[in-house]
PyMOL Python script that loads the backbone (N, CA, C, O; Angstrom):
from pymol import cmd

cmd.read_pdbstr("""\
ATOM      1  N   MET A   1      -1.200  -7.854  15.407  1.00  0.00           N
ATOM      2  CA  MET A   1      -2.752  -7.948  15.718  1.00  0.00           C
ATOM      3  C   MET A   1      -3.068  -6.470  16.213  1.00  0.00           C
ATOM      4  O   MET A   1      -2.409  -6.028  17.154  1.00  0.00           O
ATOM      5  N   LYS A   2      -4.115  -5.639  15.576  1.00  0.00           N
ATOM      6  CA  LYS A   2      -4.354  -4.670  16.385  1.00  0.00           C
ATOM      7  C   LYS A   2      -5.450  -5.001  17.663  1.00  0.00           C
ATOM      8  O   LYS A   2      -6.226  -5.955  17.614  1.00  0.00           O
ATOM      9  N   GLN A   3      -5.393  -4.246  18.573  1.00  0.00           N
ATOM     10  CA  GLN A   3      -6.042  -5.275  19.900  1.00  0.00           C
ATOM     11  C   GLN A   3      -7.763  -4.250  19.897  1.00  0.00           C
ATOM     12  O   GLN A   3      -8.743  -4.684  20.504  1.00  0.00           O
ATOM     13  N   TYR A   4      -7.788  -3.142  19.244  1.00  0.00           N
ATOM     14  CA  TYR A   4      -9.310  -2.421  18.807  1.00  0.00           C
ATOM     15  C   TYR A   4      -9.288  -2.074  17.339  1.00  0.00           C
ATOM     16  O   TYR A   4      -8.403  -1.559  16.656  1.00  0.00           O
ATOM     17  N   VAL A   5     -10.374  -2.451  17.071  1.00  0.00           N
ATOM     18  CA  VAL A   5     -10.561  -1.761  15.862  1.00  0.00           C
ATOM     19  C   VAL A   5     -12.247  -0.684  15.373  1.00  0.00           C
ATOM     20  O   VAL A   5     -13.367  -1.193  15.363  1.00  0.00           O
ATOM     21  N   VAL A   6     -12.041   0.367  15.129  1.00  0.00           N
ATOM     22  CA  VAL A   6     -13.031   1.089  14.572  1.00  0.00           C
ATOM     23  C   VAL A   6     -13.447   1.471  13.108  1.00  0.00           C
ATOM     24  O   VAL A   6     -12.883   1.937  12.118  1.00  0.00           O
ATOM     25  N   LEU A   7     -15.188   0.886  13.579  1.00  0.00           N
ATOM     26  CA  LEU A   7     -15.629   0.817  12.323  1.00  0.00           C
ATOM     27  C   LEU A   7     -17.052   1.937  12.520  1.00  0.00           C
ATOM     28  O   LEU A   7     -17.687   2.065  13.568  1.00  0.00           O
ATOM     29  N   GLN A   8     -17.356   2.756  11.065  1.00  0.00           N
ATOM     30  CA  GLN A   8     -18.289   3.395  10.803  1.00  0.00           C
ATOM     31  C   GLN A   8     -19.390   3.118   9.768  1.00  0.00           C
ATOM     32  O   GLN A   8     -19.113   3.026   8.572  1.00  0.00           O
ATOM     33  N   VAL A   9     -20.836   2.966  10.311  1.00  0.00           N
ATOM     34  CA  VAL A   9     -21.610   2.552   9.214  1.00  0.00           C
ATOM     35  C   VAL A   9     -23.022   3.838   9.418  1.00  0.00           C
ATOM     36  O   VAL A   9     -23.170   4.459  10.470  1.00  0.00           O
ATOM     37  N   THR A  10     -24.025   4.043   8.058  1.00  0.00           N
ATOM     38  CA  THR A  10     -24.609   5.352   8.024  1.00  0.00           C
ATOM     39  C   THR A  10     -26.005   4.304   7.675  1.00  0.00           C
ATOM     40  O   THR A  10     -26.418   3.751   6.656  1.00  0.00           O
ATOM     41  N   LEU A  11     -26.444   4.370   9.056  1.00  0.00           N
ATOM     42  CA  LEU A  11     -27.998   3.521   8.634  1.00  0.00           C
ATOM     43  C   LEU A  11     -29.428   4.730   7.857  1.00  0.00           C
ATOM     44  O   LEU A  11     -29.993   5.782   8.158  1.00  0.00           O
ATOM     45  N   LYS A  12     -29.438   3.999   7.068  1.00  0.00           N
ATOM     46  CA  LYS A  12     -30.559   5.542   6.051  1.00  0.00           C
ATOM     47  C   LYS A  12     -32.309   4.697   6.430  1.00  0.00           C
ATOM     48  O   LYS A  12     -32.578   3.496   6.417  1.00  0.00           O
ATOM     49  N   GLU A  13     -33.219   5.890   6.735  1.00  0.00           N
ATOM     50  CA  GLU A  13     -34.009   5.264   7.226  1.00  0.00           C
ATOM     51  C   GLU A  13     -35.158   4.856   5.715  1.00  0.00           C
ATOM     52  O   GLU A  13     -35.030   5.368   4.603  1.00  0.00           O
ATOM     53  N   LYS A  14     -35.939   4.100   6.005  1.00  0.00           N
ATOM     54  CA  LYS A  14     -36.670   4.031   4.272  1.00  0.00           C
ATOM     55  C   LYS A  14     -37.248   5.256   4.075  1.00  0.00           C
ATOM     56  O   LYS A  14     -37.421   6.247   4.785  1.00  0.00           O
ATOM     57  N   PHE A  15     -37.510   4.955   2.929  1.00  0.00           N
ATOM     58  CA  PHE A  15     -38.375   6.244   2.161  1.00  0.00           C
ATOM     59  C   PHE A  15     -39.664   6.301   2.861  1.00  0.00           C
ATOM     60  O   PHE A  15     -39.990   7.413   3.276  1.00  0.00           O
ATOM     61  N   TRP A  16     -40.485   5.284   3.080  1.00  0.00           N
ATOM     62  CA  TRP A  16     -41.812   4.942   3.374  1.00  0.00           C
ATOM     63  C   TRP A  16     -41.997   3.914   4.387  1.00  0.00           C
ATOM     64  O   TRP A  16     -41.663   2.766   4.094  1.00  0.00           O
ATOM     65  N   GLY A  17     -42.510   4.175   5.605  1.00  0.00           N
ATOM     66  CA  GLY A  17     -42.929   3.202   6.454  1.00  0.00           C
ATOM     67  C   GLY A  17     -41.665   3.910   7.677  1.00  0.00           C
ATOM     68  O   GLY A  17     -41.418   5.085   7.946  1.00  0.00           O
ATOM     69  N   THR A  18     -41.094   2.685   8.186  1.00  0.00           N
ATOM     70  CA  THR A  18     -40.039   3.522   9.699  1.00  0.00           C
ATOM     71  C   THR A  18     -38.987   2.136   9.846  1.00  0.00           C
ATOM     72  O   THR A  18     -39.389   0.979   9.722  1.00  0.00           O
ATOM     73  N   GLY A  19     -37.801   2.461  10.088  1.00  0.00           N
ATOM     74  CA  GLY A  19     -36.947   0.898  10.408  1.00  0.00           C
ATOM     75  C   GLY A  19     -35.464   1.279   9.171  1.00  0.00           C
ATOM     76  O   GLY A  19     -35.633   1.965   8.163  1.00  0.00           O
ATOM     77  N   SER A  20     -34.513   0.844   9.445  1.00  0.00           N
ATOM     78  CA  SER A  20     -33.408   1.386   8.704  1.00  0.00           C
ATOM     79  C   SER A  20     -33.853   0.182   7.386  1.00  0.00           C
ATOM     80  O   SER A  20     -34.411  -0.913   7.465  1.00  0.00           O
ATOM     81  N   LYS A  21     -33.237   1.082   6.018  1.00  0.00           N
ATOM     82  CA  LYS A  21     -32.971  -0.637   4.969  1.00  0.00           C
ATOM     83  C   LYS A  21     -31.932  -0.902   4.696  1.00  0.00           C
ATOM     84  O   LYS A  21     -31.631  -1.399   3.610  1.00  0.00           O
ATOM     85  N   ASN A  22     -30.917  -0.567   5.850  1.00  0.00           N
ATOM     86  CA  ASN A  22     -29.758  -1.262   5.246  1.00  0.00           C
ATOM     87  C   ASN A  22     -29.109  -1.735   6.915  1.00  0.00           C
ATOM     88  O   ASN A  22     -27.891  -1.738   7.088  1.00  0.00           O
ATOM     89  N   LEU A  23     -30.038  -2.103   8.018  1.00  0.00           N
ATOM     90  CA  LEU A  23     -29.786  -2.740   8.918  1.00  0.00           C
ATOM     91  C   LEU A  23     -28.911  -4.258   8.983  1.00  0.00           C
ATOM     92  O   LEU A  23     -28.197  -4.793   9.831  1.00  0.00           O
ATOM     93  N   SER A  24     -29.263  -4.528   7.964  1.00  0.00           N
ATOM     94  CA  SER A  24     -28.508  -6.102   7.763  1.00  0.00           C
ATOM     95  C   SER A  24     -27.108  -5.918   7.686  1.00  0.00           C
ATOM     96  O   SER A  24     -26.233  -6.615   8.200  1.00  0.00           O
ATOM     97  N   GLU A  25     -26.937  -4.433   6.666  1.00  0.00           N
ATOM     98  CA  GLU A  25     -25.216  -4.592   6.588  1.00  0.00           C
ATOM     99  C   GLU A  25     -24.871  -3.975   8.416  1.00  0.00           C
ATOM    100  O   GLU A  25     -23.677  -3.686   8.351  1.00  0.00           O
ATOM    101  N   LEU A  26     -25.133  -3.804   9.239  1.00  0.00           N
ATOM    102  CA  LEU A  26     -24.618  -3.055  10.557  1.00  0.00           C
ATOM    103  C   LEU A  26     -24.575  -4.755  11.130  1.00  0.00           C
ATOM    104  O   LEU A  26     -23.587  -5.188  11.724  1.00  0.00           O
ATOM    105  N   GLU A  27     -25.478  -5.380  10.920  1.00  0.00           N
ATOM    106  CA  GLU A  27     -25.235  -6.906  11.521  1.00  0.00           C
ATOM    107  C   GLU A  27     -24.470  -7.940  10.576  1.00  0.00           C
ATOM    108  O   GLU A  27     -24.264  -9.136  10.779  1.00  0.00           O
ATOM    109  N   ASP A  28     -24.122  -7.181   9.533  1.00  0.00           N
ATOM    110  CA  ASP A  28     -23.000  -8.182   9.002  1.00  0.00           C
ATOM    111  C   ASP A  28     -21.675  -7.409   9.301  1.00  0.00           C
ATOM    112  O   ASP A  28     -20.607  -7.860   8.887  1.00  0.00           O
ATOM    113  N   ILE A  29     -21.720  -6.585   9.809  1.00  0.00           N
ATOM    114  CA  ILE A  29     -20.215  -5.927   9.952  1.00  0.00           C
ATOM    115  C   ILE A  29     -19.891  -6.678  11.243  1.00  0.00           C
ATOM    116  O   ILE A  29     -18.891  -7.396  11.257  1.00  0.00           O
ATOM    117  N   ILE A  30     -20.656  -6.569  12.320  1.00  0.00           N
ATOM    118  CA  ILE A  30     -20.699  -7.385  13.519  1.00  0.00           C
ATOM    119  C   ILE A  30     -20.216  -8.814  13.623  1.00  0.00           C
ATOM    120  O   ILE A  30     -19.632  -9.419  14.521  1.00  0.00           O
ATOM    121  N   ASN A  31     -20.641  -9.162  12.426  1.00  0.00           N
ATOM    122  CA  ASN A  31     -20.740 -11.001  12.474  1.00  0.00           C
ATOM    123  C   ASN A  31     -18.925 -11.200  11.775  1.00  0.00           C
ATOM    124  O   ASN A  31     -18.127 -11.922  12.373  1.00  0.00           O
ATOM    125  N   ALA A  32     -18.563 -10.514  10.602  1.00  0.00           N
ATOM    126  CA  ALA A  32     -17.675 -10.441  10.703  1.00  0.00           C
ATOM    127  C   ALA A  32     -16.527 -10.052  11.270  1.00  0.00           C
ATOM    128  O   ALA A  32     -15.450 -10.642  11.183  1.00  0.00           O
ATOM    129  N   GLN A  33     -16.779  -8.941  11.922  1.00  0.00           N
ATOM    130  CA  GLN A  33     -15.482  -8.817  13.391  1.00  0.00           C
ATOM    131  C   GLN A  33     -15.726 -10.023  13.982  1.00  0.00           C
ATOM    132  O   GLN A  33     -14.724 -10.732  13.884  1.00  0.00           O
ATOM    133  N   ALA A  34     -16.548 -10.516  14.505  1.00  0.00           N
ATOM    134  CA  ALA A  34     -16.572 -11.869  15.579  1.00  0.00           C
ATOM    135  C   ALA A  34     -15.986 -12.670  15.079  1.00  0.00           C
ATOM    136  O   ALA A  34     -15.495 -13.435  15.909  1.00  0.00           O
ATOM    137  N   GLU A  35     -15.587 -13.105  13.289  1.00  0.00           N
ATOM    138  CA  GLU A  35     -15.381 -14.116  13.312  1.00  0.00           C
ATOM    139  C   GLU A  35     -13.573 -14.330  13.023  1.00  0.00           C
ATOM    140  O   GLU A  35     -12.788 -15.267  12.880  1.00  0.00           O
ATOM    141  N   LYS A  36     -13.529 -12.534  13.054  1.00  0.00           N
ATOM    142  CA  LYS A  36     -11.707 -12.464  13.341  1.00  0.00           C
ATOM    143  C   LYS A  36     -11.754 -12.113  14.702  1.00  0.00           C
ATOM    144  O   LYS A  36     -10.757 -11.418  14.903  1.00  0.00           O
ATOM    145  N   GLY A  37     -12.352 -12.228  15.659  1.00  0.00           N
ATOM    146  CA  GLY A  37     -11.900 -12.520  17.043  1.00  0.00           C
ATOM    147  C   GLY A  37     -12.288 -11.437  17.568  1.00  0.00           C
ATOM    148  O   GLY A  37     -12.181 -11.659  18.774  1.00  0.00           O
ATOM    149  N   TYR A  38     -12.641 -10.484  17.448  1.00  0.00           N
ATOM    150  CA  TYR A  38     -13.550  -9.427  17.817  1.00  0.00           C
ATOM    151  C   TYR A  38     -14.855  -9.350  18.698  1.00  0.00           C
ATOM    152  O   TYR A  38     -15.817 -10.028  18.337  1.00  0.00           O
ATOM    153  N   ARG A  39     -14.948  -8.598  19.789  1.00  0.00           N
ATOM    154  CA  ARG A  39     -16.510  -8.430  20.201  1.00  0.00           C
ATOM    155  C   ARG A  39     -17.015  -6.892  19.931  1.00  0.00           C
ATOM    156  O   ARG A  39     -16.111  -6.182  19.490  1.00  0.00           O
ATOM    157  N   LEU A  40     -17.804  -6.482  20.042  1.00  0.00           N
ATOM    158  CA  LEU A  40     -18.249  -5.126  20.209  1.00  0.00           C
ATOM    159  C   LEU A  40     -18.241  -4.760  21.673  1.00  0.00           C
ATOM    160  O   LEU A  40     -18.925  -5.326  22.525  1.00  0.00           O
ATOM    161  N   HIS A  41     -17.312  -3.648  21.915  1.00  0.00           N
ATOM    162  CA  HIS A  41     -17.106  -3.193  23.044  1.00  0.00           C
ATOM    163  C   HIS A  41     -18.040  -1.731  23.074  1.00  0.00           C
ATOM    164  O   HIS A  41     -18.059  -1.300  24.227  1.00  0.00           O
ATOM    165  N   THR A  42     -18.583  -1.120  22.406  1.00  0.00           N
ATOM    166  CA  THR A  42     -18.717   0.191  22.278  1.00  0.00           C
ATOM    167  C   THR A  42     -19.258   0.523  21.185  1.00  0.00           C
ATOM    168  O   THR A  42     -18.619   0.408  20.139  1.00  0.00           O
ATOM    169  N   ILE A  43     -20.950   1.154  21.196  1.00  0.00           N
ATOM    170  CA  ILE A  43     -21.362   1.321  20.133  1.00  0.00           C
ATOM    171  C   ILE A  43     -22.043   2.332  20.808  1.00  0.00           C
ATOM    172  O   ILE A  43     -22.654   2.335  21.877  1.00  0.00           O
ATOM    173  N   SER A  44     -21.672   3.745  19.433  1.00  0.00           N
ATOM    174  CA  SER A  44     -22.129   5.003  19.841  1.00  0.00           C
ATOM    175  C   SER A  44     -23.239   5.615  18.135  1.00  0.00           C
ATOM    176  O   SER A  44     -23.045   5.205  16.990  1.00  0.00           O
ATOM    177  N   THR A  45     -24.243   6.580  18.551  1.00  0.00           N
ATOM    178  CA  THR A  45     -24.740   6.949  17.448  1.00  0.00           C
ATOM    179  C   THR A  45     -25.145   8.452  17.435  1.00  0.00           C
ATOM    180  O   THR A  45     -25.331   9.188  18.404  1.00  0.00           O
ATOM    181  N   ALA A  46     -25.243   8.745  16.048  1.00  0.00           N
ATOM    182  CA  ALA A  46     -25.497  10.281  15.756  1.00  0.00           C
ATOM    183  C   ALA A  46     -26.664  10.056  14.346  1.00  0.00           C
ATOM    184  O   ALA A  46     -26.647   9.460  13.269  1.00  0.00           O
ATOM    185  N   SER A  47     -27.581  10.886  15.081  1.00  0.00           N
ATOM    186  CA  SER A  47     -28.329  11.004  13.864  1.00  0.00           C
ATOM    187  C   SER A  47     -28.683  12.626  13.294  1.00  0.00           C
ATOM    188  O   SER A  47     -28.683  13.644  13.986  1.00  0.00           O
ATOM    189  N   ALA A  48     -28.994  12.512  11.751  1.00  0.00           N
ATOM    190  CA  ALA A  48     -29.320  14.035  11.126  1.00  0.00           C
ATOM    191  C   ALA A  48     -30.437  13.653  10.174  1.00  0.00           C
ATOM    192  O   ALA A  48     -30.797  12.538   9.797  1.00  0.00           O
ATOM    193  N   GLN A  49     -30.786  14.579   9.950  1.00  0.00           N
ATOM    194  CA  GLN A  49     -32.369  14.542   8.827  1.00  0.00           C
ATOM    195  C   GLN A  49     -31.395  15.346   7.766  1.00  0.00           C
ATOM    196  O   GLN A  49     -30.684  16.350   7.736  1.00  0.00           O
ATOM    197  N   SER A  50     -31.915  14.009   6.718  1.00  0.00           N
ATOM    198  CA  SER A  50     -31.317  14.428   4.882  1.00  0.00           C
ATOM    199  C   SER A  50     -32.516  16.064   4.640  1.00  0.00           C
ATOM    200  O   SER A  50     -33.404  16.459   5.395  1.00  0.00           O
ATOM    201  N   THR A  51     -32.194  16.463   3.747  1.00  0.00           N
ATOM    202  CA  THR A  51     -33.197  17.407   2.999  1.00  0.00           C
ATOM    203  C   THR A  51     -33.169  17.301   1.217  1.00  0.00           C
ATOM    204  O   THR A  51     -33.695  17.980   0.336  1.00  0.00           O
ATOM    205  N   GLY A  52     -32.232  16.031   1.211  1.00  0.00           N
ATOM    206  CA  GLY A  52     -31.783  15.663  -0.248  1.00  0.00           C
ATOM    207  C   GLY A  52     -33.117  15.130  -0.861  1.00  0.00           C
ATOM    208  O   GLY A  52     -34.029  14.954  -0.054  1.00  0.00           O
ATOM    209  N   PHE A  53     -33.373  14.833  -2.249  1.00  0.00           N
ATOM    210  CA  PHE A  53     -34.077  14.223  -2.666  1.00  0.00           C
ATOM    211  C   PHE A  53     -34.408  12.634  -1.901  1.00  0.00           C
ATOM    212  O   PHE A  53     -33.563  11.970  -1.302  1.00  0.00           O
ATOM    213  N   GLY A  54     -35.504  12.346  -2.058  1.00  0.00           N
ATOM    214  CA  GLY A  54     -35.683  11.224  -0.968  1.00  0.00           C
ATOM    215  C   GLY A  54     -35.816  11.458   0.223  1.00  0.00           C
ATOM    216  O   GLY A  54     -36.306  10.523   0.855  1.00  0.00           O
ATOM    217  N   GLY A  55     -35.515  12.544   0.913  1.00  0.00           N
ATOM    218  CA  GLY A  55     -35.434  12.491   2.459  1.00  0.00           C
ATOM    219  C   GLY A  55     -34.723  11.395   3.314  1.00  0.00           C
ATOM    220  O   GLY A  55     -33.755  10.712   2.978  1.00  0.00           O
ATOM    221  N   GLY A  56     -35.441  11.374   4.546  1.00  0.00           N
ATOM    222  CA  GLY A  56     -35.023  10.126   5.264  1.00  0.00           C
ATOM    223  C   GLY A  56     -34.012  10.537   6.088  1.00  0.00           C
ATOM    224  O   GLY A  56     -33.150  11.271   5.605  1.00  0.00           O
ATOM    225  N   ASP A  57     -33.934  10.145   7.462  1.00  0.00           N
ATOM    226  CA  ASP A  57     -32.826  10.230   8.917  1.00  0.00           C
ATOM    227  C   ASP A  57     -31.438   9.451   8.254  1.00  0.00           C
ATOM    228  O   ASP A  57     -31.231   8.456   7.560  1.00  0.00           O
ATOM    229  N   ARG A  58     -31.041   9.975   8.569  1.00  0.00           N
ATOM    230  CA  ARG A  58     -29.351   8.945   9.097  1.00  0.00           C
ATOM    231  C   ARG A  58     -28.926   9.016  10.080  1.00  0.00           C
ATOM    232  O   ARG A  58     -28.925   9.997  10.824  1.00  0.00           O
ATOM    233  N   ILE A  59     -28.304   7.550  10.326  1.00  0.00           N
ATOM    234  CA  ILE A  59     -27.711   7.583  11.895  1.00  0.00           C
ATOM    235  C   ILE A  59     -26.461   7.132  11.388  1.00  0.00           C
ATOM    236  O   ILE A  59     -26.314   6.302  10.490  1.00  0.00           O
ATOM    237  N   GLN A  60     -25.288   7.917  12.216  1.00  0.00           N
ATOM    238  CA  GLN A  60     -24.049   7.138  12.100  1.00  0.00           C
ATOM    239  C   GLN A  60     -23.754   6.590  13.098  1.00  0.00           C
ATOM    240  O   GLN A  60     -23.451   7.212  14.116  1.00  0.00           O
ATOM    241  N   ALA A  61     -23.782   5.184  13.009  1.00  0.00           N
ATOM    242  CA  ALA A  61     -22.860   4.610  14.191  1.00  0.00           C
ATOM    243  C   ALA A  61     -21.628   3.925  14.083  1.00  0.00           C
ATOM    244  O   ALA A  61     -21.158   3.229  13.182  1.00  0.00           O
ATOM    245  N   THR A  62     -21.040   4.403  15.619  1.00  0.00           N
ATOM    246  CA  THR A  62     -19.734   4.276  15.724  1.00  0.00           C
ATOM    247  C   THR A  62     -19.652   3.268  16.277  1.00  0.00           C
ATOM    248  O   THR A  62     -20.437   2.963  17.176  1.00  0.00           O
ATOM    249  N   MET A  63     -18.150   2.081  15.659  1.00  0.00           N
ATOM    250  CA  MET A  63     -18.385   0.963  16.730  1.00  0.00           C
ATOM    251  C   MET A  63     -16.938   0.708  17.305  1.00  0.00           C
ATOM    252  O   MET A  63     -16.034   0.866  16.484  1.00  0.00           O
ATOM    253  N   VAL A  64     -16.610   0.376  18.455  1.00  0.00           N
ATOM    254  CA  VAL A  64     -15.536  -0.175  18.879  1.00  0.00           C
ATOM    255  C   VAL A  64     -15.710  -1.751  19.116  1.00  0.00           C
ATOM    256  O   VAL A  64     -16.652  -2.353  19.633  1.00  0.00           O
ATOM    257  N   PHE A  65     -14.590  -2.200  18.614  1.00  0.00           N
ATOM    258  CA  PHE A  65     -14.515  -3.804  18.571  1.00  0.00           C
ATOM    259  C   PHE A  65     -13.085  -3.895  19.199  1.00  0.00           C
ATOM    260  O   PHE A  65     -12.093  -3.322  18.747  1.00  0.00           O
ATOM    261  N   GLU A  66     -13.129  -4.892  20.571  1.00  0.00           N
ATOM    262  CA  GLU A  66     -12.013  -5.425  21.293  1.00  0.00           C
ATOM    263  C   GLU A  66     -11.580  -6.824  20.660  1.00  0.00           C
ATOM    264  O   GLU A  66     -12.346  -7.648  20.160  1.00  0.00           O
ATOM    265  N   LYS A  67     -10.389  -6.910  20.766  1.00  0.00           N
ATOM    266  CA  LYS A  67      -9.891  -8.548  20.745  1.00  0.00           C
ATOM    267  C   LYS A  67      -9.989  -9.166  21.761  1.00  0.00           C
ATOM    268  O   LYS A  67      -9.667  -8.795  22.890  1.00  0.00           O
ATOM    269  N   LEU A  68     -10.636 -10.586  21.296  1.00  0.00           N
ATOM    270  CA  LEU A  68     -10.749 -11.313  22.713  1.00  0.00           C
ATOM    271  C   LEU A  68      -9.298 -12.082  23.206  1.00  0.00           C
ATOM    272  O   LEU A  68      -9.251 -12.680  24.282  1.00  0.00           O
TER     273      LEU A  68
END
""", "prot")
cmd.dss("prot")
cmd.show_as("cartoon", "prot")
cmd.util.cbc("prot")
cmd.orient("prot")
């Protein structure tokens, strides 16, 4: 079994208002790894502005999970 797992998720801002429309996806990923015996060791983010239809900023979250 791996000692570390690295995963990425892209958080998309809502078209209207503030906040991420898929924040629950991030929570689900963290909980799924916890069930497998991993804990969140490190998280880093990078943001980019979308110029396509619908706009909204994007945040790329990279997470490192460590086996307990």
